[in-house]
C-alpha positions as CSV (number, residue, x, y, z in Angstrom):
1,M,-15.3,76.8,41.0
2,K,-13.8,73.3,41.5
3,S,-17.0,71.7,41.5
4,P,-18.1,72.3,37.8
5,K,-14.4,71.0,37.3
6,I,-14.7,67.8,39.2
7,F,-18.3,67.1,37.6
8,F,-16.9,67.7,33.9
9,T,-14.2,65.2,34.7
10,V,-16.4,62.6,35.8
11,V,-18.7,63.0,33.2
12,V,-15.8,62.6,30.5
13,C,-14.6,59.4,32.4
14,L,-17.8,58.0,32.3
15,F,-18.5,58.2,28.7
16,S,-15.0,57.2,27.7
17,L,-15.6,53.9,29.7
18,M,-19.1,53.5,28.3
19,A,-17.7,53.8,24.9
20,S,-14.8,51.2,25.4
21,A,-17.0,48.8,26.6
22,Q,-19.4,49.4,23.6
23,A,-16.4,48.5,21.3
24,K,-15.6,45.6,23.3
25,V,-19.0,43.9,23.1
26,K,-19.5,45.0,19.6
27,H,-15.7,43.2,18.6
28,N,-17.1,40.5,20.9
29,K,-20.3,40.2,18.8
30,I,-18.1,40.2,15.4
31,K,-15.6,37.6,16.8
32,E,-18.8,35.4,17.9
33,R,-20.2,35.6,14.4
34,N,-16.8,34.7,12.9
35,L,-16.6,31.3,14.7
36,I,-17.1,28.4,13.1
37,Q,-17.0,24.3,13.7
38,F,-14.3,23.5,11.0
39,S,-14.4,19.5,10.5
40,G,-13.5,17.0,7.8
41,V,-11.5,14.1,6.8
42,V,-7.6,13.7,5.7
43,V,-7.1,11.0,3.1
44,E,-4.4,10.1,0.8
45,N,-4.5,11.9,-2.7
46,D,-4.0,8.3,-4.6
47,S,-5.7,6.1,-2.5
48,L,-7.9,8.0,-0.4
49,R,-7.1,5.9,2.8
50,P,-7.4,7.8,6.2
51,I,-4.7,9.5,7.1
52,P,-4.3,9.2,11.3
53,N,-2.9,11.6,14.1
54,T,-2.4,14.2,11.5
55,S,-1.3,17.7,13.0
56,I,-4.1,20.5,12.0
57,F,-3.5,24.1,13.6
58,A,-4.5,27.5,12.8
59,K,-1.4,29.7,11.8
60,N,-2.7,32.7,13.6
61,T,-4.1,31.7,16.8
62,Y,-2.5,28.3,17.0
63,H,-5.4,26.4,18.0
64,G,-6.2,22.7,16.5
65,T,-6.4,19.2,16.8
66,M,-5.2,16.0,15.7
67,S,-7.3,13.5,13.1
68,D,-8.5,10.4,14.8
69,F,-8.2,6.7,13.4
70,F,-10.4,7.1,10.4
71,G,-8.9,10.7,9.4
72,Y,-11.5,12.7,11.2
73,F,-11.0,15.8,12.7
74,S,-13.2,18.8,14.3
75,F,-12.4,22.0,15.9
76,V,-13.7,25.6,16.4
77,A,-11.9,28.3,14.4
78,Q,-12.4,31.6,12.8
79,A,-13.4,32.4,9.1
80,G,-10.3,33.6,7.1
81,D,-7.8,31.1,9.3
82,T,-5.2,29.6,7.6
83,I,-5.0,25.9,8.7
84,D,-1.8,23.8,8.2
85,F,-2.0,20.0,7.7
86,S,0.8,18.0,8.4
87,A,1.7,14.3,9.0
88,L,4.6,12.1,9.2
89,G,5.8,11.0,5.4
90,F,3.3,13.3,3.9
91,K,3.9,16.9,2.3
92,T,2.8,19.9,4.3
93,H,-0.7,21.5,2.9
94,T,-2.1,25.1,3.9
95,F,-6.0,25.9,3.2
96,V,-7.8,29.0,4.3
97,I,-10.9,29.2,5.3
98,P,-13.1,31.3,3.4
99,D,-14.1,34.6,5.2
100,T,-17.6,34.9,3.3
101,L,-19.4,32.2,5.1
102,V,-23.0,32.2,5.9
103,A,-22.9,29.5,8.1
104,N,-21.3,28.8,11.4
105,K,-19.6,25.3,10.1
106,Y,-17.4,24.1,7.4
107,S,-16.6,20.6,5.9
108,L,-13.4,19.7,4.2
109,I,-11.9,16.7,2.5
110,Q,-8.2,17.4,2.5
111,M,-6.0,15.1,0.3
112,L,-2.3,14.7,1.3
113,R,0.7,14.0,-0.9
114,R,3.2,11.3,-0.1
115,D,6.3,12.6,0.3
116,T,9.1,10.1,-0.1
117,F,12.9,10.5,0.7
118,L,15.1,8.2,-1.2
119,L,18.5,7.0,0.5
120,K,21.8,5.6,-0.7
121,D,22.2,1.6,-0.3
122,V,23.9,1.0,2.4
123,I,25.8,-2.8,2.4
124,I,27.0,-4.1,5.6
125,Y,29.5,-6.5,5.9
126,P,30.8,-8.6,8.9
127,W,34.2,-8.2,8.0
128,P,36.1,-5.1,7.0
129,T,37.4,-6.7,3.8
130,K,36.2,-9.5,1.6
131,E,39.5,-11.0,1.8
132,Q,39.3,-11.1,5.4
133,F,35.9,-12.7,5.5
134,K,36.8,-15.3,2.7
135,E,39.8,-16.2,5.2
136,A,37.4,-16.5,8.0
137,F,34.8,-18.5,6.3
138,V,37.3,-21.2,4.7
139,R,39.0,-21.6,8.1
140,N,35.7,-21.7,10.0
141,P,35.9,-25.2,11.8
142,I,33.0,-27.3,11.3
143,P,32.0,-29.4,14.8
144,D,32.3,-33.3,14.3
145,D,29.8,-33.9,16.8
146,D,27.1,-32.3,13.9
147,L,28.7,-34.9,11.7
148,D,28.5,-37.8,14.0
149,R,24.8,-36.9,14.5
150,A,24.0,-36.6,11.1
151,R,25.8,-40.4,10.4
152,R,23.7,-41.8,13.3
153,N,20.3,-40.3,12.2
154,L,20.8,-41.9,8.5
155,D,22.1,-45.0,10.0
156,A,20.3,-48.1,7.9
157,A,19.5,-50.1,10.7
158,Q,18.4,-47.1,13.2
159,M,15.9,-46.1,10.1
160,S,14.7,-49.5,9.9
161,A,13.8,-50.1,13.3
162,R,12.0,-47.0,13.3
163,A,10.1,-47.4,10.0
164,E,9.0,-51.0,12.0
165,A,8.0,-49.4,14.9
166,M,5.9,-46.6,13.0
167,P,2.2,-47.0,12.7
168,N,0.3,-46.7,9.7
169,D,-0.7,-43.4,8.7
170,G,-4.1,-42.5,7.5
171,S,-3.6,-43.9,3.6
172,M,-2.3,-47.0,4.9
173,N,-5.1,-47.6,7.1
174,F,-7.6,-46.8,4.5
175,K,-6.0,-49.2,2.0
176,T,-6.0,-52.1,4.4
177,Q,-9.3,-51.7,5.2
178,M,-10.3,-51.4,1.4
179,Q,-8.4,-54.8,0.7
180,Q,-10.1,-56.4,3.3
181,H,-13.7,-54.9,1.8
182,Y,-12.7,-56.4,-1.6
183,S,-11.9,-59.6,-0.2
184,Q,-15.4,-59.8,1.4
185,L,-17.2,-59.1,-1.7
186,Y,-15.0,-61.6,-3.9
187,Y,-15.9,-64.1,-1.7
188,A,-19.9,-63.4,-1.1
189,G,-22.3,-66.1,-1.2
190,Q,-19.6,-68.9,-1.1
191,M,-17.1,-70.2,1.6
192,P,-13.9,-68.8,1.6
193,P,-10.5,-71.0,0.8
194,N,-8.9,-72.9,3.6
195,N,-5.4,-73.3,3.9
196,L,-5.2,-76.1,6.2
197,L,-5.1,-78.8,3.5
198,N,-3.3,-76.8,0.8
199,P,0.3,-78.1,0.4
200,I,1.6,-75.0,-1.1
201,A,0.6,-73.0,2.0
202,W,2.3,-75.9,3.9
203,Y,5.6,-75.7,2.3
204,K,5.8,-71.9,2.7
205,F,5.0,-72.2,6.2
206,V,8.0,-74.8,6.9
207,E,10.3,-72.9,4.7
208,A,9.5,-69.6,6.9
209,W,10.0,-71.7,10.0
210,K,13.3,-72.8,8.8
211,R,14.6,-69.0,8.0
212,G,13.5,-68.4,11.3
213,D,10.8,-65.5,10.2
214,F,8.8,-66.3,13.3
215,K,11.6,-65.6,15.7
216,K,11.4,-62.5,17.9
217,K,13.6,-59.7,16.3
218,Q,15.8,-57.7,18.7
219,T,17.4,-54.4,17.9
220,A,20.4,-52.9,19.2
221,P,19.7,-50.6,22.2
222,T,20.2,-47.0,21.2
223,T,21.0,-44.3,23.8
224,D,18.6,-42.1,22.5
225,P,15.4,-43.6,21.0
226,G,14.4,-41.0,18.9
227,L,16.3,-38.7,16.4
228,D,19.4,-37.0,17.8
229,K,18.9,-33.4,18.0
């Protein structure tokens, strides 16, 4: 009597396991049919510039990814998933993947709108009150060394000495070369004048010699050859 009962129990358990396995296989096949490759680009709605580092994930499975530098993304999702797009400085957008897809891939160009935060103006003062700032500004001592340094840099003798020691720049050199060239063209085909027997030239030479124009000029020595800093 016990053998038929044991046999019947074993047969029922086997049928139950087979039905459960078939149901699981059927569910996996349906789930595999619903899997799609979801990809696209996230851009701004006004300029169409790509938005990098956008968080993209499915609410029901919490699977997702982030967009790259060019706003591109791609990951495996399921048909009918609700996808959230969120990026810093932009409003969050929700997109539902259609559940009537025939192909196993879906592409999307998602636009996000900027989310502007308006903050109140903040004025920062270095002093608690304007009166204290005015008093500190008036009483601020100006160092004497700065004034003395400015006076030394603007001294007429110092500026004249530096001007004489300063070489010609490009424009002055060009002007000198052009003057020499013009002189050569002016006396082309003839002998240039010789001032050796010119009494006016000798008179100017003697006057310059009396004035001491040919003496070596000596400038007062300075501790700093350049501008004081």
